[in-house]
C-alpha positions in Angstrom: 0.0 0.0 0.0 1.3 3.5 -0.9 0.4 6.9 0.3 0.3 10.3 -1.3 2.8 12.9 -0.1 -0.1 14.7 1.6 -1.2 11.5 3.3 2.3 10.9 4.5 2.6 14.4 5.8 -0.7 14.1 7.7 0.5 10.9 9.3 3.8 12.7 10.2 1.9 15.7 11.5 -0.1 13.5 13.8 3.0 11.7 15.0 4.8 15.0 15.6 1.9 16.4 17.5 1.6 13.2 19.6 5.4 13.3 20.3 5.2 16.9 21.5 2.1 16.2 23.5 3.9 13.3 25.2 6.9 15.6 25.9 4.7 18.3 27.3 2.9 15.9 29.6 6.3 14.6 30.7 7.6 18.0 31.5 4.6 19.3 33.3 5.8 17.7 36.5 9.3 19.0 36.1 10.0 22.3 37.9 12.6 23.4 35.5 10.8 22.6 32.2 9.2 25.1 29.9 7.3 24.9 26.6 6.0 27.4 24.1 4.2 27.4 20.7 4.3 29.8 17.9 1.4 30.0 15.4 1.7 32.0 12.2 -0.1 32.7 8.9 1.4 34.3 5.9 -0.5 35.4 2.8 1.4 36.3 -0.4 -0.2 37.9 -3.4 1.4 37.8 -6.8 1.4 41.2 -8.4 2.1 39.7 -11.9 -0.4 36.8 -11.8 -3.0 38.8 -9.8 -3.7 35.9 -7.5 -2.7 34.4 -4.2 0.7 32.9 -4.4 0.8 31.4 -0.8 -1.6 31.1 2.1 0.5 29.2 4.6 -0.2 28.3 8.2 2.7 27.3 10.4 2.8 25.7 13.9 6.2 25.7 15.8 6.2 24.0 19.2 9.3 24.2 21.4 10.1 22.5 24.6 13.1 23.0 27.0 13.9 20.6 29.9 16.5 21.7 32.4 17.9 19.0 34.6 19.5 21.4 37.1 22.9 19.8 36.6 24.1 22.0 33.7 22.1 20.0 31.2 19.3 21.3 28.9 17.3 19.4 26.3 15.6 21.4 23.5 13.1 20.1 21.0 11.7 22.3 18.2 9.2 21.2 15.6 7.4 22.7 12.7 4.2 21.8 10.9 3.4 23.8 7.8 0.4 23.8 5.5 0.0 25.9 2.3 -3.6 26.0 1.2 -2.7 27.5 -2.2 0.0 24.9 -3.0 2.1 26.8 -5.6 5.4 27.1 -3.8 5.8 23.3 -3.6 3.2 21.9 -6.0 3.8 18.3 -4.9 3.6 18.9 -1.1 1.2 21.3 0.5 1.9 19.9 4.0 5.1 19.0 5.8 5.9 18.2 9.4 9.4 17.8 10.9 11.4 17.7 14.0 13.5 20.8 13.3 15.9 20.7 16.2 16.6 18.2 19.0 19.7 18.7 21.0 21.2 18.3 24.5 23.5 21.0 25.9 25.9 20.3 28.8 29.2 21.4 30.3 32.3 19.3 30.8 34.6 21.3 33.0 35.0 24.7 31.2 33.9 23.2 27.9 30.4 23.5 26.4 29.0 20.5 24.5 25.9 20.4 22.2 24.8 17.0 20.9 21.9 16.5 18.5 20.1 18.0 15.6 21.0 21.7 15.5 22.0 24.8 13.4 25.6 26.0 13.3 26.0 29.6 12.2 29.4 30.7 10.8 29.4 34.3 9.4 26.6 36.8 9.7 26.4 38.6 6.3 23.0 40.1 5.3 21.0 38.5 2.5 23.8 36.2 1.0 26.2 33.7 2.5 30.0 33.2 2.5 30.9 31.1 5.5 27.4 30.2 6.7 27.5 26.9 4.8 27.8 24.3 7.6 24.1 23.5 7.4 22.4 23.0 4.0 19.5 25.2 2.9 16.0 24.7 1.8 15.5 26.7 -1.4 11.7 26.3 -1.7 11.4 30.1 -1.7 14.9 30.9 -3.0 16.5 33.2 -0.3 13.2 34.8 0.8 12.8 32.7 4.0 14.6 33.8 7.1 17.9 31.9 7.3 17.0 30.3 10.7 13.9 28.8 9.0 15.6 27.8 5.7 18.7 26.2 7.2 18.4 22.5 7.5 19.5 21.4 11.0 22.0 18.5 11.1 22.8 15.8 13.6 26.1 17.2 15.0 28.6 16.9 17.8 29.5 20.5 18.7 32.1 21.2 21.3 33.4 24.6 22.4 36.6 24.6 24.4 38.1 27.7 26.0 41.9 27.9 25.8 43.3 31.0 27.5 41.9 33.9 25.4 40.8 31.7 22.5 37.7 29.5 22.1 38.1 26.4 20.0 34.9 25.0 18.4 35.1 21.4 17.0 32.3 20.0 14.8 31.6 16.4 13.8 28.6 16.0 11.5 27.7 12.4 10.5 24.6 13.6 8.7 24.3 13.2 4.9 21.6 15.8 4.3 22.1 18.3 1.5 20.3 21.3 -0.1 16.6 20.9 -0.9 15.9 22.6 -4.2 12.6 23.6 -5.8 11.9 21.4 -8.7 9.5 20.8 -11.6 6.6 23.4 -11.7 7.5 24.9 -8.3 7.6 28.7 -8.4 11.2 29.0 -7.4 12.8 26.3 -9.5 16.1 27.6 -11.0 15.9 28.3 -14.7 18.9 30.7 -15.1 21.7 29.5 -17.3 24.0 30.7 -14.5 22.8 27.6 -12.5 21.6 25.2 -15.2 24.0 24.1 -18.0 22.6 24.4 -21.5 22.8 21.7 -24.1 23.3 22.2 -27.8 20.2 22.0 -30.0 19.2 18.4 -30.8 20.7 16.9 -27.6 18.2 15.3 -25.3 18.7 15.6 -21.5 18.3 12.5 -19.4 18.5 12.8 -15.6 20.0 9.8 -13.8 19.4 9.0 -10.1 21.3 11.2 -7.6 24.4 9.6 -6.1 24.8 10.4 -2.4 27.5 9.5 0.1 26.1 6.6 2.2 28.7 5.8 4.8 27.7 7.6 8.0 31.2 7.6 9.6 33.5 7.7 6.6 31.5 10.4 4.9 31.0 12.6 7.9 31.8 16.3 7.7 34.0 17.9 10.3 35.3 21.4 11.1 37.1 23.7 13.5 36.8 27.3 14.4 39.1 29.5 16.6 37.5 32.7 17.9 39.1 35.5 19.9 39.1 39.2 20.8 42.3 41.1 20.0 42.8 44.8 20.2 39.2 45.6 19.7 38.7 43.1 16.9 36.4 40.1 17.0 38.2 37.4 15.0 37.5 33.9 13.9 39.5 31.4 11.8 37.5 28.6 10.3 38.1 25.3 8.6 35.5 22.9 7.2 36.1 19.6 5.5 32.7 18.7 4.0 30.6 17.5 1.1 29.5 20.6 -0.9 25.7 20.8 -0.5 25.3 21.6 -4.2 25.4 18.4 -6.4 27.9 18.3 -9.3 26.1 17.6 -12.5 28.3 15.1 -14.3 27.5 14.6 -18.0 27.9 11.7 -20.3 27.1 11.9 -24.0 26.0 8.9 -26.0 24.6 8.3 -29.4 21.2 6.4 -29.5 18.7 5.6 -32.3 16.9 8.8 -31.3 20.0 11.0 -31.5 22.5 12.3 -29.1 21.6 11.9 -25.4 23.3 13.7 -22.5 22.9 11.6 -19.3 23.2 13.9 -16.2 24.2 12.3 -12.9 24.1 14.6 -9.8 26.9 13.6 -7.5 28.3 15.2 -4.3 32.0 16.0 -4.0 34.3 16.8 -1.0 35.7 20.3 -0.5 38.0 22.1 1.9 36.8 25.5 3.1 39.3 27.8 4.9 37.9 31.1 6.2 38.0 34.0 8.6 35.7 36.7 10.0 36.5 40.1 11.6 34.6 43.0 13.1 35.4 46.1 15.0 33.5 49.2 16.1 34.8 52.7 15.6 32.3 55.1 17.2 29.0 54.9 15.2 30.7 52.8 12.6 31.3 49.0 12.6 33.6 47.4 10.0 33.0 43.7 9.4 33.8 41.1 6.9 34.3 37.4 6.2 36.2 35.4 3.5 36.2 31.8 2.5 38.5 29.9 0.2 37.2 26.7 -1.3 39.9 24.4 -2.6 37.6 22.2 -4.7 34.7 23.6 -6.6 33.2 21.9 -9.6 31.6 24.2 -12.2 29.4 22.9 -15.1 30.3 23.9 -18.6 28.3 24.4 -21.8 31.1 22.9 -24.0 30.0 19.6 -25.5 33.7 18.7 -26.0 34.2 18.5 -22.2 34.0 14.8 -21.4 32.1 15.1 -18.2 30.8 18.7 -18.5 32.7 19.7 -15.4 35.8 21.9 -14.6 37.4 21.7 -11.2 38.6 25.0 -9.8 39.1 26.8 -6.5 37.0 29.8 -5.4 37.6 32.8 -3.2 34.5 34.4 -1.8 34.4 37.4 0.5 32.1 40.2 1.9 33.1 43.6 3.3 30.4 45.4 5.3 30.0 48.8 7.0 27.3 49.5 9.5 26.4 53.0 10.8 24.1 53.8 13.8 24.6 57.6 14.1 20.9 58.3 14.3 18.8 57.1 17.2 17.0 53.8 16.6 18.4 53.7 13.1 20.8 51.3 11.3 22.3 51.8 7.8 24.4 49.0 6.4 26.1 48.3 3.1 28.0 45.2 1.9 30.1 44.2 -1.1 30.1 40.5 -2.0 32.6 39.1 -4.5 33.4 35.6 -5.7 36.4 34.8 -7.9 37.4 31.5 -9.7 41.1 30.6 -10.0 40.9 28.3 -13.1 38.3 30.0 -15.2 37.2 28.9 -18.7 34.9 30.8 -21.0 32.7 27.6 -21.3 31.8 27.7 -17.6 28.1 28.5 -16.8 29.2 31.3 -14.4 31.4 34.4 -14.6 35.0 34.4 -13.5 34.2 37.2 -11.0 30.7 37.8 -9.6 30.0 41.0 -7.6 26.9 41.8 -5.6 26.1 44.9 -3.5 23.6 45.1 -0.6 22.1 48.0 1.3 20.1 47.6 4.5 18.2 50.4 6.3 16.3 49.8 9.5 14.3 52.3 11.7 12.6 51.6 14.9 9.5 53.7 15.8 6.9 54.1 18.6 9.1 52.9 21.4 10.4 50.0 19.2 7.0 48.5 18.6 7.2 49.4 14.9 10.2 48.5 12.7 10.6 49.6 9.1 13.3 47.8 7.0 14.5 47.9 3.5 17.0 45.3 2.1 18.2 45.8 -1.4 20.5 43.2 -3.2 21.9 44.1 -6.6 24.2 42.0 -8.8 26.6 44.1 -10.9 27.3 41.5 -13.5 23.7 41.0 -14.8 22.1 44.2 -13.4 19.5 42.3 -11.6 18.4 42.2 -8.0 15.9 42.0 -5.2 14.3 44.7 -3.0 12.5 43.8 0.2 10.6 46.6 2.0 9.0 45.5 5.3 7.1 46.9 8.3 6.6 44.9 11.5 4.3 45.9 14.3 4.5 44.3 17.7 0.9 44.5 18.7 1.5 43.2 22.2 3.8 40.7 24.0 2.1 37.8 22.1 1.1 39.0 18.6 3.1 40.6 15.8 2.1 41.8 12.3 4.2 42.1 9.2 3.6 43.9 5.9 6.1 43.7 3.1 7.0 43.0 -0.5 9.5 40.9 -2.5 10.4 42.7 -5.8 12.7 41.0 -8.3 14.1 42.8 -11.3 16.5 42.3 -14.2 17.1 39.9 -17.1 15.8 36.4 -16.7 19.4 35.0 -17.2 20.4 36.5 -13.8 20.2 34.8 -10.4 17.5 37.3 -9.3 16.0 38.2 -12.6 14.9 34.6 -13.3 12.2 35.2 -10.6 10.9 38.6 -11.7 7.5 37.1 -12.5 7.2 36.1 -8.8 7.0 39.6 -7.4 4.6 39.7 -4.5 3.2 41.6 -1.5 3.0 39.8 1.8 1.1 40.1 5.1 1.5 37.9 8.1 0.5 37.5 11.7 2.3 35.5 14.3 1.4 34.7 17.9 3.7 33.1 20.5 2.4 31.5 23.7 
């Protein structure tokens, strides 16, 4: 007997609710336990299609159990239902245990075990070092990162050594990016992400090849963080499988003509990085950089045997924040990515440059916040503007009004979604 995706999600939803109900009943008797639940609804209206794009209700229960012996267990779930079913056309309902981890201390060290998010780097809008956890791309980059990151089962240890903190990660979890696909609204179509085939060549997608050895294929990383002469500094290293599959190509002649068999496969990479920040009066200078030794870029050259070129990549961001006006933040960033072994046949540019601007103003004793995030790519003259107003109605309920405005040519990373422009309103209540 088989079940539809919706039937499976309904069963999973019931199981998740039952699990949390059991945990709540268990923790009622514990003096150091707490639980909360956040209920939200978001409505998005497409300004191009003149119709509702999304009507999504989300339930996020959270439970914390404190043992009183420097131990805390946290469980966070999420049940999501979209009545419109255009964002993910094959799955209008999903339920998952988002995070489930135990925090404890061993001497002066801090240990977190379980399903969790690891955040390296804090750039606005785009990522450089924040790649420890994979991402769900169902709405491109429009979801908050804490909601689009995919938590992983991780051993996370933070060990103080004099004035330095050493963080060690071991991640035996083979979970990777989740991309929109098929007729989903945010499926990638830009030739900067999807290699193009010559006319007359048929594309045939093979099954995805994933690492399957839990121990041998585990990711691991280390980070040193310190404060030196006014500078917050980190030095990062991550040995991991890139969460983006490499699209290996094999050409073959058949009775129906030339066929390109595409096999998605995950490859190892070394990431070496650093972050820095320092405040100078009303200004804060910050930045991060990451050097990936092994990047695999698809090509459009039919003479390339496997359609892939191996290269290294340097990506960095430099940001400046200014808070000279009361309750106001102005921030600008420059992102840039450079490939070392560039070939004209690659599907992306040798150098990619993106600018961002963020303005935020708090009003009415910080109950109202007005924000504008603007992301602009210099190479394709496309981008995304996100104006937003949030209103904290009371201690429980908050309201949000905003818009997501894409522009530019459809070959660009942002321009490919310019038909998805929308206005948004949402309400969220936390108990």
